[in-house]
N, CA, C and O atoms as a DFTB+ gen file, in Angstrom:
740 C
 N C O
     1  1      -6.609     -20.776      87.416
     2  2      -5.592     -21.343      88.096
     3  2      -4.485     -21.795      87.212
     4  3      -4.796     -22.670      86.404
     5  1      -3.278     -21.382      87.204
     6  2      -2.074     -21.893      86.422
     7  2      -1.933     -23.364      86.932
     8  3      -2.120     -23.774      88.077
     9  1      -1.555     -24.069      85.808
    10  2      -1.381     -25.397      86.088
    11  2      -0.056     -25.755      87.063
    12  3       1.092     -25.466      86.727
    13  1      -0.335     -26.308      88.094
    14  2       0.820     -26.514      89.044
    15  2       0.921     -28.141      89.013
    16  3      -0.103     -28.823      89.023
    17  1       1.966     -28.604      88.981
    18  2       2.406     -29.961      89.041
    19  2       3.459     -30.105      90.042
    20  3       4.542     -29.529      89.936
    21  1       3.111     -30.958      91.124
    22  2       4.008     -31.101      92.234
    23  2       4.390     -32.749      92.317
    24  3       3.515     -33.610      92.404
    25  1       5.744     -33.027      92.279
    26  2       6.072     -34.376      92.141
    27  2       6.681     -34.878      93.476
    28  3       7.384     -34.161      94.187
    29  1       6.355     -36.188      93.769
    30  2       7.170     -36.897      94.731
    31  2       7.549     -38.170      93.955
    32  3       6.880     -39.201      94.029
    33  1       8.755     -38.035      93.140
    34  2       9.224     -39.213      92.527
    35  2       9.461     -40.512      93.204
    36  3       9.212     -41.627      92.745
    37  1      10.053     -40.175      94.526
    38  2      10.310     -41.292      95.238
    39  2       9.230     -42.041      95.707
    40  3       9.402     -43.226      95.989
    41  1       8.012     -41.446      95.842
    42  2       6.955     -42.068      96.296
    43  2       6.099     -42.537      94.945
    44  3       5.156     -43.324      95.022
    45  1       6.502     -42.019      93.853
    46  2       5.951     -42.470      92.499
    47  2       4.640     -41.813      92.242
    48  3       3.789     -42.445      91.615
    49  1       4.383     -40.559      92.679
    50  2       3.129     -39.751      92.417
    51  2       3.587     -38.263      92.101
    52  3       4.688     -37.761      92.329
    53  1       2.551     -37.724      91.562
    54  2       2.302     -36.275      91.460
    55  2       0.880     -35.848      91.807
    56  3      -0.054     -36.642      91.919
    57  1       0.792     -34.509      91.970
    58  2      -0.467     -33.921      92.148
    59  2      -0.631     -32.716      91.191
    60  3       0.276     -31.919      90.953
    61  1      -1.840     -32.664      90.681
    62  2      -1.894     -31.476      89.576
    63  2      -3.612     -31.140      89.635
    64  3      -4.431     -32.027      89.875
    65  1      -3.920     -29.970      89.421
    66  2      -5.303     -29.659      89.447
    67  2      -6.116     -30.418      88.526
    68  3      -5.680     -30.512      87.379
    69  1      -7.235     -30.991      88.810
    70  2      -8.071     -31.783      87.872
    71  2      -8.813     -30.787      87.010
    72  3      -9.295     -29.736      87.430
    73  1      -8.855     -31.212      85.793
    74  2      -9.517     -30.451      84.663
    75  2     -10.752     -31.074      84.418
    76  3     -10.951     -32.226      84.805
    77  1     -11.721     -30.335      83.728
    78  2     -13.048     -30.653      83.293
    79  2     -12.926     -31.836      82.363
    80  3     -13.798     -32.702      82.435
    81  1     -12.025     -31.956      81.572
    82  2     -11.924     -32.970      80.616
    83  2     -11.488     -34.581      81.410
    84  3     -11.549     -35.676      80.851
    85  1     -11.114     -34.356      82.633
    86  2     -10.823     -35.477      83.411
    87  2     -12.223     -36.089      84.247
    88  3     -12.170     -37.102      84.945
    89  1     -13.187     -35.461      84.083
    90  2     -14.311     -35.844      84.875
    91  2     -14.807     -37.297      84.624
    92  3     -15.406     -37.956      85.474
    93  1     -14.517     -37.707      83.445
    94  2     -14.904     -39.280      83.286
    95  2     -13.992     -40.069      84.102
    96  3     -14.489     -40.974      84.772
    97  1     -12.687     -39.860      84.153
    98  2     -11.764     -40.588      84.983
    99  2     -12.226     -40.502      86.567
   100  3     -12.390     -41.455      87.329
   101  1     -12.364     -39.324      86.804
   102  2     -12.742     -39.079      88.326
   103  2     -14.113     -39.740      88.636
   104  3     -14.335     -40.096      89.793
   105  1     -15.062     -39.928      87.649
   106  2     -16.215     -40.565      87.846
   107  2     -16.023     -42.092      88.086
   108  3     -16.627     -42.701      88.969
   109  1     -15.056     -42.707      87.154
   110  2     -14.834     -44.069      87.267
   111  2     -14.029     -44.422      88.638
   112  3     -14.156     -45.543      89.131
   113  1     -13.284     -43.538      89.178
   114  2     -12.587     -43.577      90.480
   115  2     -13.703     -43.517      91.594
   116  3     -13.741     -44.370      92.481
   117  1     -14.503     -42.604      91.529
   118  2     -15.629     -42.486      92.432
   119  2     -16.564     -43.570      92.529
   120  3     -16.969     -43.932      93.633
   121  1     -16.955     -44.140      91.422
   122  2     -17.857     -45.352      91.184
   123  2     -17.181     -46.516      91.986
   124  3     -17.687     -47.063      92.965
   125  1     -15.850     -46.844      91.381
   126  2     -15.220     -47.882      91.872
   127  2     -14.909     -47.948      93.448
   128  3     -14.676     -49.012      94.023
   129  1     -14.929     -46.805      94.027
   130  2     -14.758     -46.628      95.463
   131  2     -15.855     -46.272      96.263
   132  3     -15.720     -46.073      97.470
   133  1     -17.177     -46.155      95.548
   134  2     -18.412     -45.608      96.317
   135  2     -18.566     -46.359      97.610
   136  3     -18.580     -45.740      98.674
   137  1     -18.686     -47.705      97.563
   138  2     -18.996     -48.501      98.674
   139  2     -17.963     -48.365      99.806
   140  3     -18.323     -48.243     100.977
   141  1     -16.734     -48.389      99.451
   142  2     -15.540     -48.396     100.314
   143  2     -15.386     -47.117     101.109
   144  3     -14.718     -47.091     102.143
   145  1     -16.052     -45.983     100.587
   146  2     -15.819     -44.747     101.133
   147  2     -17.251     -44.145     101.768
   148  3     -17.339     -43.071     102.362
   149  1     -18.267     -45.003     101.530
   150  2     -19.625     -44.727     102.131
   151  2     -19.656     -44.299     103.524
   152  3     -20.256     -43.285     103.880
   153  1     -19.001     -45.080     104.331
   154  2     -18.950     -44.795     105.840
   155  2     -18.066     -43.686     106.213
   156  3     -17.961     -43.460     107.418
   157  1     -17.401     -42.943     105.374
   158  2     -16.389     -41.927     105.660
   159  2     -16.883     -40.578     105.090
   160  3     -16.343     -39.540     105.472
   161  1     -17.809     -40.557     104.261
   162  2     -18.179     -39.424     103.496
   163  2     -19.553     -38.990     103.814
   164  3     -20.287     -39.819     104.352
   165  1     -20.046     -37.713     103.538
   166  2     -21.353     -37.359     103.570
   167  2     -22.012     -38.049     102.573
   168  3     -21.363     -38.471     101.615
   169  1     -23.342     -38.249     102.661
   170  2     -24.082     -38.746     101.731
   171  2     -24.137     -37.875     100.366
   172  3     -24.383     -36.671     100.426
   173  1     -23.893     -38.545      99.101
   174  2     -24.078     -37.903      98.044
   175  2     -25.319     -38.209      97.191
   176  3     -25.640     -39.397      97.242
   177  1     -26.024     -37.503      96.491
   178  2     -27.182     -37.886      95.732
   179  2     -26.625     -38.786      94.593
   180  3     -25.420     -38.953      94.402
   181  1     -27.606     -39.342      93.863
   182  2     -27.259     -40.105      92.660
   183  2     -26.528     -39.196      91.650
   184  3     -25.587     -39.631      90.985
   185  1     -26.961     -37.965      91.548
   186  2     -26.473     -37.069      90.444
   187  2     -24.968     -36.981      90.689
   188  3     -24.269     -36.878      89.681
   189  1     -24.314     -37.009      91.985
   190  2     -23.234     -36.887      92.204
   191  2     -22.185     -37.962      91.416
   192  3     -21.005     -37.779      91.120
   193  1     -22.907     -38.962      91.219
   194  2     -22.181     -40.139      90.581
   195  2     -22.435     -40.433      89.124
   196  3     -22.484     -41.570      88.655
   197  1     -22.600     -39.262      88.416
   198  2     -22.781     -39.269      86.981
   199  2     -21.576     -38.343      86.439
   200  3     -20.874     -37.680      87.202
   201  1     -21.430     -38.364      85.198
   202  2     -20.346     -37.591      84.500
   203  2     -20.702     -36.109      84.631
   204  3     -19.839     -35.264      84.864
   205  1     -22.009     -35.814      84.472
   206  2     -22.267     -34.443      84.818
   207  2     -22.095     -33.916      86.225
   208  3     -21.741     -32.764      86.472
   209  1     -22.378     -34.863      87.152
   210  2     -22.002     -34.395      88.582
   211  2     -20.624     -34.214      88.826
   212  3     -20.227     -33.387      89.647
   213  1     -19.767     -35.029      88.077
   214  2     -18.174     -34.867      88.451
   215  2     -17.819     -33.473      87.583
   216  3     -16.998     -32.673      88.030
   217  1     -18.455     -33.266      86.399
   218  2     -18.018     -31.992      85.717
   219  2     -18.377     -30.875      86.402
   220  3     -17.666     -29.872      86.463
   221  1     -19.665     -31.016      87.031
   222  2     -20.072     -29.634      87.870
   223  2     -19.202     -29.556      88.944
   224  3     -18.919     -28.419      89.320
   225  1     -18.613     -30.683      89.644
   226  2     -17.759     -30.452      90.780
   227  2     -16.457     -29.976      90.451
   228  3     -15.884     -29.228      91.243
   229  1     -15.877     -30.344      89.295
   230  2     -14.624     -29.909      88.822
   231  2     -14.808     -28.384      88.516
   232  3     -14.115     -27.491      89.003
   233  1     -15.808     -28.222      87.667
   234  2     -16.218     -26.686      87.417
   235  2     -16.207     -25.857      88.620
   236  3     -15.458     -24.881      88.664
   237  1     -17.020     -26.176      89.662
   238  2     -17.147     -25.427      90.741
   239  2     -15.879     -25.330      91.415
   240  3     -15.578     -24.212      91.835
   241  1     -15.105     -26.248      91.595
   242  2     -13.679     -26.157      92.391
   243  2     -12.861     -25.227      91.454
   244  3     -12.170     -24.372      92.007
   245  1     -12.861     -25.289      90.222
   246  2     -12.063     -24.425      89.287
   247  2     -12.457     -22.998      89.591
   248  3     -11.589     -22.133      89.706
   249  1     -13.741     -22.730      89.722
   250  2     -14.175     -21.322      90.070
   251  2     -13.636     -20.941      91.431
   252  3     -13.090     -19.853      91.615
   253  1     -13.795     -21.854      92.391
   254  2     -13.219     -21.497      93.756
   255  2     -11.830     -21.344      93.855
   256  3     -11.359     -20.654      94.759
   257  1     -11.072     -21.944      92.976
   258  2      -9.542     -21.787      92.839
   259  2      -9.313     -20.357      92.353
   260  3      -8.350     -19.726      92.790
   261  1     -10.186     -19.800      91.434
   262  2      -9.850     -18.625      90.870
   263  2     -10.242     -17.582      91.936
   264  3      -9.597     -16.534      91.918
   265  1     -11.179     -17.718      92.829
   266  2     -11.515     -16.966      93.853
   267  2     -10.788     -16.997      94.987
   268  3     -11.090     -16.246      95.913
   269  1      -9.520     -18.037      95.099
   270  2      -8.849     -18.425      96.178
   271  2      -9.605     -18.971      97.510
   272  3      -9.316     -18.629      98.657
   273  1     -10.560     -19.822      97.165
   274  2     -11.514     -20.312      98.112
   275  2     -11.053     -21.652      98.360
   276  3     -11.039     -22.039      99.528
   277  1     -10.614     -22.536      97.294
   278  2     -10.519     -23.910      97.406
   279  2      -9.628     -24.245      96.309
   280  3      -9.529     -23.484      95.346
   281  1      -8.896     -25.457      96.396
   282  2      -8.104     -25.953      95.301
   283  2      -8.181     -27.492      95.342
   284  3      -7.847     -28.132      96.339
   285  1      -8.679     -28.102      94.105
   286  2      -8.857     -29.568      94.096
   287  2      -7.802     -30.087      93.226
   288  3      -7.690     -29.566      92.116
   289  1      -7.034     -31.007      93.550
   290  2      -6.020     -31.757      92.841
   291  2      -6.322     -33.290      92.617
   292  3      -6.922     -33.971      93.448
   293  1      -5.879     -33.732      91.495
   294  2      -5.885     -35.085      91.239
   295  2      -4.481     -35.642      91.854
   296  3      -3.475     -34.936      91.931
   297  1      -4.537     -36.873      92.242
   298  2      -3.327     -37.546      92.604
   299  2      -3.145     -38.707      91.642
   300  3      -3.980     -39.599      91.493
   301  1      -1.945     -38.620      90.980
   302  2      -1.586     -39.433      89.742
   303  2      -0.260     -40.262      90.064
   304  3       0.685     -39.783      90.691
   305  1      -0.301     -41.510      89.582
   306  2       0.886     -42.207      89.382
   307  2       1.709     -41.520      88.439
   308  3       1.219     -40.627      87.747
   309  1       2.980     -41.865      88.334
   310  2       3.963     -41.154      87.462
   311  2       3.584     -41.440      85.968
   312  3       3.894     -40.671      85.059
   313  1       2.864     -42.652      85.779
   314  2       2.462     -42.676      84.309
   315  2       1.154     -42.100      84.009
   316  3       0.642     -42.430      82.940
   317  1       0.542     -41.310      84.759
   318  2      -0.586     -40.241      84.544
   319  2      -1.745     -40.933      84.878
   320  3      -2.760     -40.458      84.369
   321  1      -1.922     -42.051      85.680
   322  2      -3.038     -42.780      86.113
   323  2      -3.724     -42.118      87.265
   324  3      -3.111     -42.128      88.333
   325  1      -4.888     -41.547      87.223
   326  2      -5.485     -41.035      88.306
   327  2      -6.048     -42.005      89.287
   328  3      -6.893     -42.866      89.043
   329  1      -5.384     -41.719      90.600
   330  2      -5.602     -42.652      91.764
   331  2      -6.358     -42.065      93.020
   332  3      -6.736     -42.748      93.972
   333  1      -6.537     -40.598      92.876
   334  2      -7.244     -40.151      94.160
   335  2      -7.383     -38.642      93.917
   336  3      -7.082     -38.085      92.861
   337  1      -7.827     -38.101      94.912
   338  2      -8.190     -36.595      94.932
   339  2      -7.740     -35.935      96.264
   340  3      -7.911     -36.547      97.318
   341  1      -7.190     -34.748      96.246
   342  2      -6.961     -34.124      97.449
   343  2      -7.251     -32.533      97.350
   344  3      -6.861     -31.847      96.406
   345  1      -7.927     -32.082      98.365
   346  2      -8.583     -30.651      98.102
   347  2      -8.236     -29.844      99.369
   348  3      -8.336     -30.359     100.483
   349  1      -7.842     -28.621      99.196
   350  2      -7.697     -27.605     100.096
   351  2      -8.830     -26.767     100.122
   352  3      -9.039     -26.191      99.054
   353  1      -9.660     -26.522     101.082
   354  2     -10.944     -25.952     101.092
   355  2     -11.145     -25.013     102.272
   356  3     -10.425     -25.016     103.270
   357  1     -12.174     -24.220     102.075
   358  2     -12.583     -23.467     103.099
   359  2     -11.439     -22.368     103.647
   360  3     -11.314     -22.113     104.845
   361  1     -10.717     -21.825     102.714
   362  2      -9.631     -21.044     102.823
   363  2     -10.045     -19.738     103.466
   364  3     -10.969     -19.084     102.983
   365  1      -9.369     -19.329     104.572
   366  2      -9.580     -18.212     105.288
   367  2      -8.397     -17.219     105.356
   368  3      -7.352     -17.499     105.944
   369  1      -8.601     -16.114     104.761
   370  2      -7.393     -14.975     104.471
   371  2      -7.527     -14.131     105.773
   372  3      -8.176     -14.503     106.750
   373  1      -6.844     -12.954     105.686
   374  2      -6.916     -12.065     106.792
   375  2      -6.155     -12.341     107.889
   376  3      -5.018     -12.746     107.644
   377  1      -6.452     -12.240     108.952
   378  2      -5.691     -12.562     110.187
   379  2      -5.949     -14.109     110.442
   380  3      -5.383     -14.472     111.473
   381  1      -6.560     -15.002     109.872
   382  2      -6.554     -16.341     110.078
   383  2      -5.443     -17.243     109.322
   384  3      -4.645     -18.015     109.852
   385  1      -5.607     -16.928     107.860
   386  2      -4.558     -17.623     106.951
   387  2      -4.555     -19.260     107.173
   388  3      -3.498     -19.800     107.502
   389  1      -5.608     -19.944     107.012
   390  2      -5.768     -21.382     107.497
   391  2      -6.784     -21.679     106.346
   392  3      -7.434     -20.869     105.685
   393  1      -6.758     -23.155     106.265
   394  2      -7.680     -23.969     105.375
   395  2      -7.614     -25.470     105.870
   396  3      -6.706     -25.943     106.553
   397  1      -8.770     -26.161     105.394
   398  2      -9.016     -27.405     105.676
   399  2      -8.565     -28.444     104.438
   400  3      -8.721     -28.051     103.282
   401  1      -8.079     -29.594     104.658
   402  2      -7.804     -30.433     103.626
   403  2      -8.863     -31.804     103.731
   404  3      -9.412     -32.172     104.770
   405  1      -8.978     -32.362     102.567
   406  2      -9.643     -33.697     102.507
   407  2      -9.147     -34.368     101.352
   408  3      -8.465     -33.776     100.515
   409  1      -9.482     -35.691     101.253
   410  2      -8.683     -36.526     100.515
   411  2      -9.253     -37.896     100.382
   412  3      -9.949     -38.377     101.276
   413  1      -8.950     -38.582      99.196
   414  2      -9.465     -39.992      99.172
   415  2      -8.445     -40.620      98.036
   416  3      -7.821     -39.987      97.185
   417  1      -8.454     -41.884      98.238
   418  2      -7.525     -42.707      97.246
   419  2      -8.223     -43.900      96.899
   420  3      -9.066     -44.347      97.677
   421  1      -7.941     -44.529      95.698
   422  2      -8.429     -45.580      94.961
   423  2      -8.120     -46.826      96.096
   424  3      -6.979     -46.921      96.548
   425  1      -9.021     -47.626      96.466
   426  2      -8.765     -48.582      97.295
   427  2      -7.732     -49.734      96.756
   428  3      -7.048     -50.443      97.494
   429  1      -7.752     -49.778      95.393
   430  2      -6.859     -50.607      94.607
   431  2      -5.329     -50.224      95.003
   432  3      -4.486     -51.113      94.884
   433  1      -5.012     -49.200      95.375
   434  2      -3.538     -48.709      95.701
   435  2      -3.464     -48.248      97.084
   436  3      -2.572     -47.464      97.410
   437  1      -4.343     -48.678      97.939
   438  2      -4.426     -48.281      99.182
   439  2      -3.055     -48.943      99.993
   440  3      -2.453     -49.975      99.696
   441  1      -2.824     -48.158     100.918
   442  2      -1.365     -48.733     101.743
   443  2      -0.082     -48.850     101.059
   444  3       0.765     -49.691     101.358
   445  1       0.044     -47.953     100.098
   446  2       1.375     -47.967      99.385
   447  2       1.987     -46.667      99.676
   448  3       2.948     -46.392      98.958
   449  1       1.647     -45.782     100.586
   450  2       2.252     -44.419     100.905
   451  2       1.973     -43.439     100.010
   452  3       2.622     -42.401     100.140
   453  1       1.058     -43.506      99.006
   454  2       0.684     -42.672      98.120
   455  2       0.015     -41.350      98.632
   456  3       0.339     -40.227      98.247
   457  1      -1.060     -41.658      99.645
   458  2      -1.721     -40.463     100.301
   459  2      -0.848     -39.745     101.316
   460  3      -1.002     -38.547     101.557
   461  1       0.065     -40.497     101.903
   462  2       1.106     -39.728     102.795
   463  2       1.931     -38.804     101.900
   464  3       2.194     -37.660     102.273
   465  1       2.305     -39.243     100.829
   466  2       3.069     -38.386      99.807
   467  2       2.201     -37.231      99.360
   468  3       2.607     -36.073      99.451
   469  1       1.032     -37.530      98.887
   470  2       0.214     -36.467      98.371
   471  2      -0.283     -35.383      99.432
   472  3      -0.498     -34.229      99.063
   473  1      -0.456     -35.771     100.732
   474  2      -0.470     -34.822     101.737
   475  2       0.667     -33.993     101.986
   476  3       0.512     -32.805     102.268
   477  1       1.832     -34.535     101.902
   478  2       3.022     -33.614     101.924
   479  2       3.213     -32.769     100.851
   480  3       3.784     -31.693     101.022
   481  1       2.748     -33.165      99.598
   482  2       2.795     -32.194      98.395
   483  2       1.862     -31.131      98.591
   484  3       2.156     -29.994      98.223
   485  1       0.645     -31.413      99.194
   486  2      -0.462     -30.329      99.356
   487  2      -0.015     -29.410     100.372
   488  3      -0.331     -28.224     100.278
   489  1       0.758     -29.870     101.436
   490  2       1.221     -28.907     102.286
   491  2       2.248     -27.944     101.755
   492  3       2.315     -26.759     102.078
   493  1       3.040     -28.564     100.909
   494  2       3.972     -27.666     100.204
   495  2       3.286     -26.446      99.515
   496  3       3.637     -25.279      99.686
   497  1       2.199     -26.890      98.663
   498  2       1.415     -25.859      98.128
   499  2       0.820     -24.800      98.865
   500  3       0.905     -23.604      98.585
   501  1       0.125     -25.380      99.965
   502  2      -0.586     -24.578     101.101
   503  2       0.329     -23.453     101.724
   504  3      -0.066     -22.301     101.905
   505  1       1.757     -23.971     102.071
   506  2       2.425     -23.133     102.768
   507  2       3.373     -22.212     101.870
   508  3       3.599     -21.022     102.089
   509  1       3.801     -22.849     100.994
   510  2       4.739     -22.060      99.997
   511  2       4.009     -21.200      98.898
   512  3       4.302     -20.022      98.697
   513  1       3.060     -21.865      98.221
   514  2       2.456     -21.050      96.992
   515  2       1.329     -20.268      97.598
   516  3       1.150     -19.136      97.149
   517  1       0.587     -20.682      98.498
   518  2      -0.548     -19.968      99.044
   519  2      -0.326     -19.175     100.350
   520  3      -1.278     -18.539     100.803
   521  1       0.859     -19.169     100.985
   522  2       1.221     -18.536     102.220
   523  2       0.434     -18.865     103.495
   524  3       0.426     -18.107     104.465
   525  1      -0.191     -19.964     103.452
   526  2      -1.061     -20.263     104.600
   527  2      -0.210     -20.469     105.841
   528  3       0.918     -20.955     105.752
   529  1      -0.752     -20.097     107.013
   530  2      -0.164     -20.328     108.299
   531  2      -0.374     -21.670     108.953
   532  3       0.484     -22.232     109.634
   533  1      -1.729     -22.205     108.664
   534  2      -2.243     -23.475     109.361
   535  2      -2.980     -24.099     108.279
   536  3      -3.538     -23.446     107.397
   537  1      -2.980     -25.444     108.351
   538  2      -3.702     -26.494     107.578
   539  2      -4.359     -27.526     108.702
   540  3      -3.744     -28.041     109.636
   541  1      -5.666     -27.687     108.402
   542  2      -6.269     -28.526     109.428
   543  2      -7.104     -29.604     108.701
   544  3      -7.557     -29.433     107.569
   545  1      -7.270     -30.689     109.408
   546  2      -8.123     -31.724     108.975
   547  2      -8.980     -32.271     110.138
   548  3      -8.653     -32.221     111.323
   549  1     -10.115     -32.798     109.646
   550  2     -10.975     -33.461     110.701
   551  2     -11.232     -34.875     110.262
   552  3     -11.588     -35.075     109.101
   553  1     -11.088     -35.798     111.044
   554  2     -11.336     -37.290     110.684
   555  2     -12.257     -38.059     111.505
   556  3     -12.442     -37.665     112.657
   557  1     -12.838     -39.053     111.107
   558  2     -13.734     -39.811     112.087
   559  2     -12.895     -40.429     112.988
   560  3     -11.798     -40.891     112.677
   561  1     -13.420     -40.457     114.210
   562  2     -12.725     -41.116     115.285
   563  2     -12.069     -42.493     115.079
   564  3     -10.960     -42.726     115.559
   565  1     -12.688     -43.316     114.435
   566  2     -12.398     -44.688     113.987
   567  2     -11.455     -44.818     112.696
   568  3     -11.101     -45.891     112.206
   569  1     -11.139     -43.654     112.268
   570  2     -10.327     -43.766     110.839
   571  2      -9.023     -43.782     111.050
   572  3      -8.401     -42.757     110.768
   573  1      -8.399     -44.786     111.521
   574  2      -6.982     -45.104     111.926
   575  2      -6.051     -44.898     110.595
   576  3      -4.964     -44.324     110.642
   577  1      -6.550     -45.373     109.553
   578  2      -5.716     -45.078     108.269
   579  2      -5.480     -43.481     108.020
   580  3      -4.366     -43.042     107.736
   581  1      -6.458     -42.781     108.134
   582  2      -6.291     -41.402     107.867
   583  2      -5.497     -40.741     108.976
   584  3      -4.683     -39.854     108.720
   585  1      -5.709     -41.134     110.103
   586  2      -4.972     -40.702     111.357
   587  2      -3.357     -40.889     111.226
   588  3      -2.531     -40.084     111.655
   589  1      -3.078     -42.072     110.571
   590  2      -1.635     -42.381     110.428
   591  2      -0.992     -41.419     109.157
   592  3       0.197     -41.101     109.122
   593  1      -1.893     -41.060     108.231
   594  2      -1.334     -40.248     107.130
   595  2      -0.973     -38.903     107.699
   596  3       0.089     -38.348     107.417
   597  1      -2.017     -38.308     108.633
   598  2      -1.813     -37.008     109.076
   599  2      -0.645     -37.096     110.011
   600  3       0.238     -36.252     109.867
   601  1      -0.512     -38.038     110.988
   602  2       0.574     -38.032     111.824
   603  2       1.952     -38.134     111.044
   604  3       2.924     -37.499     111.452
   605  1       2.018     -38.860     110.028
   606  2       3.240     -39.044     109.269
   607  2       3.683     -37.838     108.722
   608  3       4.887     -37.688     108.517
   609  1       2.722     -36.785     108.404
   610  2       2.999     -35.495     108.016
   611  2       3.073     -34.656     109.031
   612  3       2.944     -33.468     108.737
   613  1       3.262     -34.958     110.270
   614  2       3.602     -34.054     111.433
   615  2       2.399     -33.209     111.875
   616  3       2.671     -32.215     112.548
   617  1       1.121     -33.453     111.598
   618  2      -0.131     -32.936     112.037
   619  2      -0.109     -33.337     113.482
   620  3       0.358     -34.419     113.837
   621  1      -0.667     -32.373     114.395
   622  2      -0.915     -32.489     115.677
   623  2      -2.250     -32.798     115.997
   624  3      -3.095     -32.280     115.267
   625  1      -2.685     -33.595     117.010
   626  2      -4.141     -33.910     117.390
   627  2      -4.454     -32.685     118.266
   628  3      -3.715     -32.286     119.166
   629  1      -5.517     -32.182     117.943
   630  2      -6.005     -31.005     118.755
   631  2      -7.290     -31.258     119.688
   632  3      -7.584     -30.555     120.654
   633  1      -7.960     -32.310     119.266
   634  2      -9.094     -32.519     120.160
   635  2     -10.283     -33.265     119.449
   636  3     -10.101     -33.792     118.351
   637  1     -11.336     -33.301     119.998
   638  2     -12.510     -33.981     119.526
   639  2     -13.551     -32.901     119.109
   640  3     -13.841     -31.966     119.856
   641  1     -14.072     -33.070     117.933
   642  2     -15.259     -32.088     117.586
   643  2     -16.616     -32.932     117.517
   644  3     -16.914     -33.700     116.602
   645  1     -17.400     -32.644     118.677
   646  2     -18.610     -33.468     118.744
   647  2     -19.569     -33.124     117.572
   648  3     -19.689     -31.979     117.137
   649  1     -20.219     -34.164     117.111
   650  2     -21.249     -33.938     116.041
   651  2     -20.921     -33.091     114.979
   652  3     -21.779     -32.354     114.494
   653  1     -19.516     -33.120     114.471
   654  2     -19.000     -32.191     113.567
   655  2     -19.418     -32.156     112.095
   656  3     -19.644     -31.076     111.548
   657  1     -19.519     -33.269     111.474
   658  2     -19.883     -33.415     110.230
   659  2     -20.919     -34.414     109.881
   660  3     -20.757     -35.493     110.450
   661  1     -21.901     -34.336     109.123
   662  2     -22.923     -35.435     108.952
   663  2     -22.405     -36.299     108.028
   664  3     -22.299     -36.004     106.838
   665  1     -22.014     -37.540     108.585
   666  2     -21.198     -38.655     107.595
   667  2     -22.213     -39.847     107.452
   668  3     -22.701     -40.397     108.439
   669  1     -22.496     -40.206     106.165
   670  2     -23.413     -41.347     105.834
   671  2     -24.609     -41.110     106.554
   672  3     -25.121     -42.062     107.144
   673  1     -25.229     -39.789     106.607
   674  2     -26.667     -39.503     107.253
   675  2     -26.704     -39.311     108.548
   676  3     -27.767     -39.063     109.119
   677  1     -25.497     -39.403     109.210
   678  2     -25.577     -39.180     110.841
   679  2     -24.428     -38.267     111.231
   680  3     -23.313     -38.315     110.711
   681  1     -24.842     -37.330     112.307
   682  2     -23.774     -36.520     112.753
   683  2     -22.703     -37.244     113.580
   684  3     -23.027     -37.937     114.544
   685  1     -21.531     -37.097     113.232
   686  2     -20.504     -37.772     113.955
   687  2     -19.502     -37.211     114.387
   688  3     -19.066     -36.298     113.686
   689  1     -18.855     -37.499     115.528
   690  2     -17.773     -36.997     116.157
   691  2     -16.503     -37.111     115.311
   692  3     -16.295     -38.138     114.664
   693  1     -15.606     -36.030     115.299
   694  2     -14.236     -36.183     114.523
   695  2     -13.220     -35.789     115.518
   696  3     -13.436     -35.106     116.520
   697  1     -12.097     -36.282     115.146
   698  2     -10.759     -35.857     115.853
   699  2     -10.167     -34.649     114.945
   700  3     -10.083     -34.791     113.726
   701  1      -9.830     -33.655     115.485
   702  2      -9.307     -32.387     114.633
   703  2      -7.631     -32.400     114.741
   704  3      -7.051     -32.425     115.826
   705  1      -7.104     -32.382     113.740
   706  2      -5.627     -32.248     113.530
   707  2      -5.333     -30.958     112.769
   708  3      -6.124     -30.409     112.002
   709  1      -4.029     -30.515     113.087
   710  2      -3.521     -29.215     112.344
   711  2      -1.952     -29.271     112.261
   712  3      -1.255     -29.995     112.972
   713  1      -1.543     -28.502     111.402
   714  2      -0.084     -28.281     111.215
   715  2       0.109     -26.936     110.935
   716  3      -0.649     -26.355     110.158
   717  1       1.132     -26.315     111.532
   718  2       1.289     -24.822     111.067
   719  2       2.611     -24.870     110.282
   720  3       3.450     -25.767     110.356
   721  1       2.664     -23.764     109.519
   722  2       3.647     -23.567     108.482
   723  2       5.180     -23.823     108.840
   724  3       6.021     -24.293     108.075
   725  1       5.358     -23.443     110.080
   726  2       6.869     -23.640     110.642
   727  2       7.092     -25.018     111.253
   728  3       8.154     -25.294     111.812
   729  1       6.084     -25.881     111.144
   730  2       6.087     -27.269     111.631
   731  2       6.263     -28.366     110.444
   732  3       6.625     -29.530     110.614
   733  1       5.910     -27.715     109.132
   734  2       6.014     -28.718     108.119
   735  2       7.441     -28.749     107.711
   736  3       8.196     -27.783     107.823
   737  1       7.797     -30.004     107.193
   738  2       9.293     -30.249     106.849
   739  2       9.320     -29.973     105.269
   740  3      10.375     -30.078     104.642
């Protein structure tokens, strides 16, 4: 994948594909936020929280980008500090032209508008660069912070998916949201 850098200078961030060499930074971010995100994520084995685990994640996502299946970006402050991750995955081509997004941000910079800006940037990439028609997200019913991020980016609530994803060891209901290319600003 060609290096793509998308900026939102007003928000003070940019997104760019994560590289293998950044695995240590991603690991630090993951370890620092492990407990905070435990109730929002699938359970990861201990190997995930190692340098090799993060290297394998980046390697896998790089291969998936080459295959046009998924794209993983780091979220950075303008000074180059890695503060989060945002991913477009499960890309469907043909008559579908849609994908899912998922994201997380360092709790130390939570509630500063960075994630809202990062979602806006990933939508630009999805609709302009990838030519997708639809981007969707599924969030836990009680995840009000993520709901606000999606709503600020003009995602529409579509419904409830019962027992949708196994989070922290339990099948949990999610709210599903989506945005179409002609709805994005």
